[in-house]
C-alpha positions as CSV (number, residue, x, y, z in Angstrom):
1,M,-0.1,-0.5,0.1
2,N,3.0,3.0,1.0
3,D,4.4,2.5,-2.7
4,L,1.0,2.4,-4.2
5,P,0.9,4.6,-7.3
6,L,-2.0,7.3,-6.5
7,N,-1.2,10.0,-8.5
8,A,-0.6,7.5,-12.4
9,L,-3.3,5.4,-10.7
10,R,-5.2,9.1,-10.5
11,A,-4.1,10.2,-14.0
12,F,-4.6,6.5,-15.6
13,S,-8.8,6.6,-14.6
14,A,-9.1,10.1,-16.2
15,V,-7.3,9.0,-19.0
16,Y,-9.6,6.2,-19.0
17,Q,-12.6,7.8,-18.3
18,T,-12.3,10.6,-20.9
19,A,-10.6,8.1,-23.5
20,G,-8.1,10.5,-24.2
21,L,-5.0,12.4,-23.0
22,R,-5.3,16.1,-23.6
23,S,-9.1,15.8,-22.5
24,A,-8.2,14.1,-19.3
25,A,-5.4,16.7,-18.6
26,R,-8.2,19.1,-18.9
27,K,-10.6,17.1,-16.2
28,L,-6.8,16.9,-13.9
29,G,-5.6,20.3,-14.4
30,V,-2.2,19.2,-15.6
31,G,-0.1,19.3,-19.0
32,H,-0.6,16.6,-21.1
33,A,3.2,15.9,-21.4
34,S,2.4,15.1,-17.2
35,I,-0.6,12.6,-18.1
36,A,1.3,11.2,-21.4
37,R,4.1,10.3,-18.6
38,Q,2.6,8.9,-15.8
39,V,0.6,6.5,-18.2
40,R,3.5,5.1,-19.0
41,E,5.8,5.2,-16.0
42,L,2.7,2.8,-15.0
43,E,2.6,0.5,-17.2
44,T,6.4,-0.2,-17.3
45,R,5.5,-1.1,-13.4
46,L,3.0,-3.6,-13.8
47,G,4.6,-4.8,-17.0
48,V,1.6,-4.7,-19.4
49,A,0.3,-2.5,-21.8
50,L,-2.9,-0.2,-21.1
51,I,-3.7,1.3,-23.7
52,D,-3.1,-0.2,-27.0
53,P,0.0,1.4,-29.2
54,E,-1.1,-0.5,-32.6
55,R,-4.5,2.0,-32.6
56,Q,-4.4,5.5,-33.3
57,G,-7.3,7.7,-33.4
58,R,-9.1,10.4,-31.9
59,S,-9.6,7.9,-30.1
60,L,-7.9,5.8,-27.0
61,V,-8.1,1.7,-27.8
62,F,-7.6,0.3,-23.9
63,T,-5.6,-3.3,-24.1
64,P,-8.2,-5.8,-21.7
65,Y,-5.5,-4.8,-19.0
66,G,-6.4,-1.1,-19.5
67,H,-10.4,-1.4,-19.1
68,A,-9.9,-4.1,-16.5
69,L,-8.1,-1.4,-14.4
70,G,-9.3,1.8,-15.5
71,E,-13.0,0.0,-14.0
72,R,-11.6,-0.3,-10.8
73,A,-9.3,2.4,-10.4
74,R,-12.5,4.4,-11.5
75,S,-14.4,2.8,-8.5
76,A,-11.9,3.1,-6.0
77,L,-11.1,6.3,-6.6
78,D,-14.6,7.8,-6.6
79,E,-15.1,5.8,-2.9
80,L,-12.0,8.2,-1.9
81,S,-13.8,11.0,-3.4
82,A,-17.3,9.9,-1.6
83,A,-14.8,9.5,1.8
84,V,-13.7,12.9,2.1
85,R,-16.7,14.4,1.2
86,D,-18.1,12.5,4.2
87,V,-15.4,13.1,6.4
88,E,-15.4,16.9,5.3
89,E,-19.6,17.5,5.6
90,R,-19.4,15.8,9.5
91,R,-16.1,17.7,10.8
92,L,-18.2,20.5,13.0
93,G,-19.9,17.9,14.3
94,N,-23.7,19.0,13.3
95,A,-23.7,17.5,10.1
96,I,-25.1,13.8,10.0
97,L,-25.3,11.2,6.3
98,V,-28.4,9.0,6.3
99,D,-28.4,6.1,4.3
100,T,-31.6,4.6,2.4
101,S,-33.7,3.6,-0.1
102,P,-35.3,6.6,-3.0
103,S,-38.3,5.6,-2.2
104,F,-37.8,6.3,1.7
105,A,-36.5,9.2,0.5
106,V,-39.2,10.4,-1.2
107,R,-42.5,9.1,0.3
108,W,-41.7,9.2,3.7
109,L,-38.6,11.4,4.5
110,L,-38.1,14.5,2.4
111,P,-42.3,15.3,3.6
112,R,-41.2,15.4,7.4
113,L,-37.5,17.2,7.2
114,K,-39.0,20.2,7.0
115,A,-40.3,19.2,10.7
116,F,-37.1,17.7,11.9
117,K,-35.3,21.8,10.9
118,T,-37.7,23.1,12.7
119,V,-36.8,21.2,16.2
120,A,-33.0,20.6,15.4
121,P,-32.1,23.9,13.3
122,W,-28.7,23.2,13.8
123,V,-28.3,19.5,12.2
124,D,-27.6,19.3,8.7
125,V,-28.8,16.2,7.1
126,S,-27.7,14.6,3.8
127,L,-29.0,11.6,1.8
128,N,-27.2,8.7,0.3
129,V,-29.4,6.7,-1.6
130,E,-28.8,3.3,-2.9
131,E,-32.2,1.7,-5.3
132,S,-30.7,-1.4,-5.0
133,R,-32.0,-4.1,-2.1
134,S,-28.6,-5.9,-1.7
135,A,-26.3,-2.8,-2.1
136,P,-24.5,-2.9,0.9
137,V,-24.9,-0.6,3.7
138,N,-22.5,3.1,3.4
139,R,-20.5,2.1,6.3
140,S,-19.2,6.3,6.7
141,A,-23.0,7.0,7.5
142,D,-25.0,8.2,10.4
143,V,-27.9,6.7,10.5
144,V,-29.0,4.0,8.0
145,L,-32.3,3.4,7.7
146,R,-33.8,0.5,5.2
147,M,-37.1,-1.5,4.4
148,G,-37.1,-4.7,5.6
149,P,-36.3,-7.6,6.9
150,I,-33.0,-6.7,7.8
151,P,-30.5,-8.6,6.9
152,G,-28.6,-11.1,8.9
153,E,-25.3,-10.0,8.8
154,Q,-26.8,-6.0,9.9
155,R,-27.6,-5.7,14.0
156,G,-30.2,-3.0,13.1
157,R,-33.3,-2.6,15.0
158,A,-37.3,-2.3,13.7
159,F,-38.6,0.7,14.4
160,M,-41.4,1.1,12.3
161,N,-44.5,-1.4,10.8
162,D,-47.1,-1.1,7.7
163,A,-49.3,-1.9,5.8
164,L,-50.6,-3.0,2.0
165,L,-53.3,-1.8,0.3
166,P,-54.2,-1.5,-3.5
167,V,-54.5,2.1,-5.2
168,M,-55.6,4.0,-7.9
169,S,-56.2,7.0,-9.5
170,P,-59.6,8.4,-9.2
171,D,-59.5,8.4,-13.0
172,Y,-58.8,4.5,-13.9
173,W,-61.4,4.2,-11.1
174,R,-63.7,5.8,-12.9
175,D,-62.9,4.5,-16.3
176,N,-62.5,1.1,-15.2
177,G,-65.4,0.0,-13.5
178,Q,-65.3,1.5,-10.4
179,P,-64.0,-1.7,-8.6
180,T,-64.9,-1.8,-4.7
181,V,-64.3,-5.6,-3.6
182,M,-60.9,-7.4,-3.9
183,E,-61.8,-9.7,-6.8
184,A,-62.6,-7.5,-9.2
185,L,-59.0,-6.6,-9.6
186,T,-58.5,-9.9,-11.2
187,K,-60.0,-7.5,-14.0
188,Q,-57.6,-4.8,-13.8
189,R,-54.5,-3.3,-15.1
190,L,-51.6,-4.8,-12.0
191,L,-48.6,-2.6,-11.8
192,H,-45.6,-4.3,-10.2
193,D,-42.9,-3.0,-6.9
194,R,-39.7,-5.5,-7.0
195,D,-40.1,-5.2,-3.1
196,P,-40.1,-9.0,-2.2
197,Q,-42.7,-7.7,0.6
198,A,-45.2,-6.2,-1.6
199,T,-45.9,-8.3,-4.2
200,W,-49.6,-9.1,-5.4
201,Q,-48.9,-13.0,-4.8
202,H,-47.9,-12.4,-1.6
203,W,-51.3,-10.2,-1.0
204,A,-53.1,-12.4,-3.1
205,R,-51.9,-15.4,-0.3
206,L,-52.5,-13.6,2.9
207,T,-56.3,-12.4,1.7
208,G,-57.7,-15.6,-0.5
209,V,-57.9,-13.9,-3.8
210,A,-57.1,-16.2,-6.6
211,L,-55.7,-13.8,-8.5
212,G,-54.6,-15.9,-11.8
213,D,-51.7,-15.6,-13.0
214,T,-50.0,-12.3,-12.4
215,S,-47.0,-12.1,-14.4
216,G,-48.2,-9.9,-16.7
217,G,-47.7,-6.0,-16.6
218,T,-46.3,-3.3,-15.6
219,R,-43.0,-3.9,-13.5
220,F,-40.5,-0.8,-11.4
221,T,-37.5,-1.1,-9.7
222,S,-38.4,1.9,-7.4
223,A,-41.9,2.2,-5.5
224,D,-41.4,6.0,-6.2
225,V,-41.6,5.3,-9.7
226,L,-44.4,2.8,-9.3
227,L,-47.0,5.1,-7.2
228,Q,-46.1,7.8,-9.8
229,A,-47.4,5.9,-12.3
230,A,-50.7,4.6,-10.2
231,E,-51.1,8.4,-9.8
232,R,-50.8,8.6,-13.7
233,G,-54.0,6.2,-14.2
234,L,-51.8,2.9,-14.7
235,G,-52.8,0.8,-13.1
236,V,-53.7,-0.4,-9.6
237,A,-50.2,-0.2,-7.3
238,L,-50.2,-2.4,-4.2
239,A,-48.9,0.5,-1.7
240,R,-47.2,0.5,1.3
241,K,-49.4,3.4,3.1
242,R,-46.7,4.6,4.3
243,F,-45.9,5.9,1.4
244,I,-49.1,7.4,0.2
245,E,-50.5,9.2,2.7
246,E,-50.0,12.7,1.2
247,S,-51.7,11.3,-2.2
248,L,-54.5,9.9,-0.4
249,R,-55.0,13.0,1.4
250,A,-54.8,15.0,-2.0
251,G,-57.5,12.6,-4.0
252,I,-54.5,12.1,-6.2
253,L,-54.7,8.0,-4.9
254,I,-57.9,6.5,-4.2
255,A,-58.3,3.1,-1.9
256,P,-61.8,2.5,-2.8
257,I,-61.7,-1.6,-2.3
258,E,-63.1,-2.6,1.2
259,G,-60.9,-5.0,3.0
260,A,-57.9,-5.2,1.3
261,M,-55.4,-3.9,3.9
262,I,-53.2,-6.4,4.9
263,P,-50.2,-5.7,7.2
264,L,-46.8,-5.2,7.2
265,P,-45.3,-6.0,10.4
266,D,-41.7,-4.7,11.2
267,A,-41.1,-3.2,7.6
268,Y,-38.2,-1.1,8.4
269,W,-35.0,-1.1,10.7
270,S,-32.3,1.1,11.3
271,L,-29.0,1.1,12.5
272,L,-27.1,4.0,14.0
273,S,-22.8,4.2,13.9
274,G,-20.5,5.1,16.8
275,G,-22.5,2.3,19.2
276,A,-22.5,3.4,22.4
277,R,-20.8,6.8,21.6
278,V,-22.9,8.4,19.0
279,R,-23.7,11.6,18.3
280,S,-26.1,14.3,19.9
281,A,-27.0,15.2,16.5
282,V,-27.2,11.7,15.5
283,R,-28.9,11.0,18.5
284,M,-31.1,13.8,17.8
285,F,-32.3,12.6,14.7
286,S,-33.0,8.9,15.4
287,D,-34.8,9.5,18.5
288,W,-37.1,12.1,16.5
289,I,-37.5,9.4,13.4
290,L,-38.8,7.6,16.0
291,S,-41.4,9.3,17.3
292,E,-42.4,10.0,13.7
293,A,-42.7,6.6,13.3
294,K,-45.2,6.5,16.3
295,K,-48.1,8.9,14.4
Protein backbone atom coordinates (compact mmCIF):
# COMPACT_ATOMS: atom_id res chain seq x y z
CA MET A 1 0.00 0.00 0.00
CA ASN A 2 2.86 2.39 0.81
CA ASP A 3 4.24 2.25 -2.73
CA LEU A 4 0.87 2.37 -4.50
CA PRO A 5 1.25 4.87 -7.40
CA LEU A 6 -1.84 6.93 -6.56
CA ASN A 7 -0.96 9.88 -8.80
CA ALA A 8 -0.42 7.60 -11.79
CA LEU A 9 -3.62 5.69 -11.08
CA ARG A 10 -5.54 8.96 -10.82
CA ALA A 11 -4.07 10.07 -14.14
CA PHE A 12 -4.88 6.77 -15.86
CA SER A 13 -8.41 6.77 -14.41
CA ALA A 14 -8.98 10.21 -15.96
CA VAL A 15 -7.60 8.96 -19.29
CA TYR A 16 -9.90 5.93 -19.13
CA GLN A 17 -12.98 8.01 -18.32
CA THR A 18 -12.35 10.62 -21.01
CA ALA A 19 -10.75 8.28 -23.59
CA GLY A 20 -8.05 10.82 -24.32
CA LEU A 21 -4.78 12.17 -22.94
CA ARG A 22 -5.55 15.82 -23.62
CA SER A 23 -9.08 15.58 -22.26
CA ALA A 24 -7.72 13.87 -19.14
CA ALA A 25 -5.19 16.67 -18.73
CA ARG A 26 -7.98 19.25 -18.93
CA LYS A 27 -10.04 17.27 -16.40
CA LEU A 28 -7.19 17.22 -13.89
CA GLY A 29 -5.87 20.68 -14.70
CA VAL A 30 -2.35 19.51 -15.57
CA GLY A 31 -0.20 19.41 -18.68
CA HIS A 32 -0.69 16.86 -21.44
CA ALA A 33 2.94 15.73 -21.18
CA SER A 34 2.52 15.00 -17.46
CA ILE A 35 -0.46 12.71 -18.08
CA ALA A 36 1.35 10.84 -20.87
CA ARG A 37 4.43 10.38 -18.68
CA GLN A 38 2.45 9.00 -15.74
CA VAL A 39 0.62 6.52 -17.96
CA ARG A 40 3.93 5.32 -19.44
CA GLU A 41 5.43 4.95 -15.96
CA LEU A 42 2.39 2.98 -14.83
CA GLU A 43 2.68 0.62 -17.82
CA THR A 44 6.39 0.14 -17.09
CA ARG A 45 5.68 -0.59 -13.45
CA LEU A 46 2.96 -3.14 -14.29
CA GLY A 47 4.83 -4.66 -17.21
CA VAL A 48 1.80 -4.57 -19.52
CA ALA A 49 0.32 -2.19 -22.08
CA LEU A 50 -2.80 -0.38 -20.88
CA ILE A 51 -3.41 1.49 -24.13
CA ASP A 52 -3.20 -0.34 -27.46
CA PRO A 53 -0.13 1.18 -29.22
CA GLU A 54 -1.32 -0.07 -32.62
CA ARG A 55 -4.68 1.77 -32.52
CA GLN A 56 -4.19 5.49 -33.03
CA GLY A 57 -7.01 7.97 -33.47
CA ARG A 58 -9.11 10.59 -31.76
CA SER A 59 -10.18 8.14 -29.05
CA LEU A 60 -7.79 5.76 -27.35
CA VAL A 61 -8.31 2.01 -27.45
CA PHE A 62 -7.59 0.20 -24.20
CA THR A 63 -6.19 -3.28 -23.84
CA PRO A 64 -8.02 -5.82 -21.64
CA TYR A 65 -5.56 -4.90 -18.88
CA GLY A 66 -6.41 -1.24 -19.39
CA HIS A 67 -10.15 -1.89 -19.20
CA ALA A 68 -9.79 -3.96 -16.03
CA LEU A 69 -7.58 -1.40 -14.29
CA GLY A 70 -9.61 1.56 -15.52
CA GLU A 71 -12.87 0.20 -14.11
CA ARG A 72 -11.36 -0.73 -10.74
CA ALA A 73 -9.40 2.51 -10.43
CA ARG A 74 -12.46 4.63 -11.21
CA SER A 75 -14.57 2.76 -8.64
CA ALA A 76 -11.89 2.94 -5.94
CA LEU A 77 -11.16 6.64 -6.49
CA ASP A 78 -14.88 7.43 -6.42
CA GLU A 79 -15.13 5.61 -3.09
CA LEU A 80 -12.19 7.56 -1.70
CA SER A 81 -13.67 10.85 -2.88
CA ALA A 82 -17.01 9.99 -1.25
CA ALA A 83 -15.28 9.09 2.02
CA VAL A 84 -13.40 12.38 2.05
CA ARG A 85 -16.59 14.34 1.34
CA ASP A 86 -18.39 12.55 4.17
CA VAL A 87 -15.65 13.50 6.64
CA GLU A 88 -15.56 17.09 5.39
CA GLU A 89 -19.32 17.46 5.69
CA ARG A 90 -19.36 16.15 9.25
CA ARG A 91 -16.21 17.74 10.65
CA LEU A 92 -18.15 20.36 12.63
CA GLY A 93 -20.28 17.77 14.41
CA ASN A 94 -23.63 19.19 13.30
CA ALA A 95 -23.86 17.33 9.99
CA ILE A 96 -25.12 13.76 9.65
CA LEU A 97 -25.27 11.36 6.72
CA VAL A 98 -28.36 9.18 6.30
CA ASP A 99 -28.23 6.08 4.10
CA THR A 100 -31.61 4.98 2.75
CA SER A 101 -33.54 3.99 -0.37
CA PRO A 102 -34.83 6.56 -2.89
CA SER A 103 -38.44 5.51 -2.32
CA PHE A 104 -38.24 5.87 1.46
CA ALA A 105 -36.45 9.20 1.07
CA VAL A 106 -38.95 10.66 -1.40
CA ARG A 107 -42.18 9.22 -0.01
CA TRP A 108 -41.62 9.29 3.76
CA LEU A 109 -38.51 11.12 4.89
CA LEU A 110 -38.41 14.26 2.73
CA PRO A 111 -41.99 15.33 3.52
CA ARG A 112 -41.01 15.33 7.22
CA LEU A 113 -37.54 16.89 7.12
CA LYS A 114 -38.91 20.43 7.30
CA ALA A 115 -40.49 19.52 10.64
CA PHE A 116 -37.16 18.15 11.85
CA LYS A 117 -35.45 21.44 10.96
CA THR A 118 -37.84 23.25 13.27
CA VAL A 119 -36.90 20.85 16.07
CA ALA A 120 -33.15 20.88 15.41
CA PRO A 121 -32.23 23.75 13.05
CA TRP A 122 -28.53 23.30 13.86
CA VAL A 123 -28.38 19.78 12.36
CA ASP A 124 -27.59 19.43 8.65
CA VAL A 125 -28.92 16.20 7.11
CA SER A 126 -27.37 14.75 3.94
CA LEU A 127 -28.85 11.73 2.15
CA ASN A 128 -27.12 8.83 0.42
CA VAL A 129 -29.65 6.77 -1.57
CA GLU A 130 -29.23 3.29 -3.08
CA GLU A 131 -32.00 1.69 -5.14
CA SER A 132 -30.74 -1.88 -5.05
CA ARG A 133 -31.98 -3.93 -2.10
CA SER A 134 -28.74 -5.89 -2.23
CA ALA A 135 -26.61 -2.75 -2.03
CA PRO A 136 -24.25 -2.85 0.95
CA VAL A 137 -24.94 -0.47 3.81
CA ASN A 138 -22.86 2.69 3.57
CA ARG A 139 -20.43 2.15 6.44
CA SER A 140 -19.63 5.86 6.64
CA ALA A 141 -23.28 6.78 7.24
CA ASP A 142 -24.38 7.96 10.68
CA VAL A 143 -27.91 6.58 10.29
CA VAL A 144 -29.16 3.77 8.07
CA LEU A 145 -32.89 3.60 7.30
CA ARG A 146 -33.94 0.66 5.14
CA MET A 147 -36.96 -1.46 4.34
CA GLY A 148 -36.97 -4.85 6.11
CA PRO A 149 -36.58 -7.56 7.00
CA ILE A 150 -33.25 -6.88 8.72
CA PRO A 151 -30.38 -8.65 6.92
CA GLY A 152 -28.82 -11.34 9.06
CA GLU A 153 -25.40 -9.68 9.07
CA GLN A 154 -26.75 -6.30 10.27
CA ARG A 155 -27.36 -5.29 13.87
CA GLY A 156 -30.24 -2.94 13.16
CA ARG A 157 -33.60 -2.71 14.87
CA ALA A 158 -37.11 -2.54 13.50
CA PHE A 159 -38.66 0.86 14.13
CA MET A 160 -41.87 1.06 12.09
CA ASN A 161 -44.68 -1.16 10.84
CA ASP A 162 -46.66 -0.62 7.66
CA ALA A 163 -49.56 -2.03 5.67
CA LEU A 164 -50.22 -2.87 2.02
CA LEU A 165 -53.31 -1.83 0.10
CA PRO A 166 -54.36 -1.51 -3.56
CA VAL A 167 -54.54 2.08 -4.80
CA MET A 168 -55.37 3.79 -8.07
CA SER A 169 -56.11 7.21 -9.46
CA PRO A 170 -59.69 8.53 -9.37
CA ASP A 171 -59.72 8.66 -13.17
CA TYR A 172 -58.63 5.03 -13.46
CA TRP A 173 -61.30 4.00 -10.96
CA ARG A 174 -64.05 5.77 -12.92
CA ASP A 175 -62.87 4.46 -16.29
CA ASN A 176 -62.50 0.82 -15.20
CA GLY A 177 -65.78 -0.18 -13.61
CA GLN A 178 -65.40 1.62 -10.25
CA PRO A 179 -64.17 -1.52 -8.42
CA THR A 180 -64.86 -1.77 -4.68
CA VAL A 181 -64.39 -5.50 -3.95
CA MET A 182 -61.17 -7.47 -3.95
CA GLU A 183 -62.34 -9.97 -6.58
CA ALA A 184 -62.68 -7.11 -9.08
CA LEU A 185 -58.89 -6.80 -9.15
CA THR A 186 -58.73 -9.87 -11.42
CA LYS A 187 -60.00 -7.63 -14.24
CA GLN A 188 -57.65 -4.69 -13.59
CA ARG A 189 -54.22 -3.69 -14.89
CA LEU A 190 -51.91 -4.55 -12.02
CA LEU A 191 -48.68 -2.61 -11.57
CA HIS A 192 -45.79 -4.49 -9.95
CA ASP A 193 -43.06 -3.49 -7.52
CA ARG A 194 -39.77 -5.39 -7.23
CA ASP A 195 -40.13 -5.03 -3.46
CA PRO A 196 -40.41 -8.66 -2.23
CA GLN A 197 -42.65 -7.53 0.63
CA ALA A 198 -45.10 -5.81 -1.70
CA THR A 199 -45.91 -8.37 -4.39
CA TRP A 200 -49.41 -9.16 -5.59
CA GLN A 201 -48.71 -12.85 -4.99
CA HIS A 202 -47.95 -12.10 -1.32
CA TRP A 203 -51.11 -10.00 -1.03
CA ALA A 204 -53.22 -12.73 -2.68
CA ARG A 205 -51.95 -15.40 -0.25
CA LEU A 206 -52.84 -13.29 2.78
CA THR A 207 -56.25 -12.18 1.51
CA GLY A 208 -57.26 -15.46 -0.08
CA VAL A 209 -58.16 -13.74 -3.35
CA ALA A 210 -57.40 -15.82 -6.45
CA LEU A 211 -55.77 -13.29 -8.77
CA GLY A 212 -54.75 -15.91 -11.29
CA ASP A 213 -51.67 -15.33 -13.42
CA THR A 214 -49.91 -12.17 -12.24
CA SER A 215 -46.82 -12.57 -14.39
CA GLY A 216 -47.95 -9.88 -16.82
CA GLY A 217 -48.07 -6.14 -16.28
CA THR A 218 -45.62 -3.32 -15.92
CA ARG A 219 -42.84 -3.69 -13.35
CA PHE A 220 -40.88 -1.03 -11.48
CA THR A 221 -37.69 -1.20 -9.43
CA SER A 222 -38.69 1.88 -7.43
CA ALA A 223 -41.81 2.17 -5.28
CA ASP A 224 -41.81 5.90 -5.93
CA VAL A 225 -41.98 5.38 -9.71
CA LEU A 226 -44.62 2.68 -9.20
CA LEU A 227 -46.82 5.12 -7.28
CA GLN A 228 -46.28 7.86 -9.83
CA ALA A 229 -47.50 5.43 -12.49
CA ALA A 230 -50.61 4.73 -10.43
CA GLU A 231 -51.18 8.45 -9.88
CA ARG A 232 -51.13 8.91 -13.65
CA GLY A 233 -53.81 6.27 -14.20
CA LEU A 234 -51.64 3.45 -15.57
CA GLY A 235 -53.16 0.80 -13.33
CA VAL A 236 -53.57 -0.48 -9.77
CA ALA A 237 -50.55 -0.46 -7.47
CA LEU A 238 -50.04 -2.39 -4.25
CA ALA A 239 -48.73 0.39 -2.04
CA ARG A 240 -47.10 0.76 1.33
CA LYS A 241 -49.53 2.90 3.33
CA ARG A 242 -46.69 4.99 4.77
CA PHE A 243 -45.74 6.04 1.24
CA ILE A 244 -49.15 7.25 0.10
CA GLU A 245 -50.39 9.34 3.02
CA GLU A 246 -49.96 12.64 1.19
CA SER A 247 -51.39 11.29 -2.09
CA LEU A 248 -54.49 9.97 -0.31
CA ARG A 249 -55.06 13.26 1.49
CA ALA A 250 -54.69 15.18 -1.77
CA GLY A 251 -57.02 12.80 -3.63
CA ILE A 252 -54.33 11.92 -6.16
CA LEU A 253 -54.72 8.28 -5.17
CA ILE A 254 -57.73 6.48 -3.75
CA ALA A 255 -58.14 3.12 -1.98
CA PRO A 256 -61.71 2.06 -2.84
CA ILE A 257 -61.27 -1.72 -2.41
CA GLU A 258 -62.93 -2.71 0.86
CA GLY A 259 -61.07 -5.00 3.28
CA ALA A 260 -58.00 -5.14 1.07
CA MET A 261 -55.39 -3.78 3.49
CA ILE A 262 -52.97 -6.29 5.03
CA PRO A 263 -50.42 -5.62 7.81
CA LEU A 264 -46.71 -5.41 7.13
CA PRO A 265 -44.99 -5.76 10.53
CA ASP A 266 -41.40 -4.64 11.16
CA ALA A 267 -41.35 -3.10 7.71
CA TYR A 268 -38.44 -0.71 8.33
CA TRP A 269 -35.22 -0.95 10.29
CA SER A 270 -32.59 1.49 11.46
CA LEU A 271 -28.91 1.31 12.36
CA LEU A 272 -26.77 3.93 14.09
CA SER A 273 -23.01 4.18 13.73
CA GLY A 274 -20.71 4.77 16.66
CA GLY A 275 -22.18 2.29 19.11
CA ALA A 276 -22.44 3.87 22.55
CA ARG A 277 -20.58 6.98 21.39
CA VAL A 278 -23.29 8.36 19.14
CA ARG A 279 -23.01 12.10 18.48
CA SER A 280 -25.76 14.32 19.84
CA ALA A 281 -26.88 15.31 16.32
CA VAL A 282 -27.24 11.66 15.35
CA ARG A 283 -29.08 10.81 18.55
CA MET A 284 -31.49 13.70 18.08
CA PHE A 285 -32.27 12.66 14.50
CA SER A 286 -32.77 9.03 15.53
CA ASP A 287 -35.11 9.97 18.39
CA TRP A 288 -37.08 12.20 16.02
CA ILE A 289 -37.42 9.35 13.49
CA LEU A 290 -38.80 7.07 16.20
CA SER A 291 -41.33 9.71 17.29
CA GLU A 292 -42.47 10.19 13.68
CA ALA A 293 -42.84 6.44 13.24
CA LYS A 294 -45.33 6.31 16.13
CA LYS A 295 -47.67 8.87 14.55
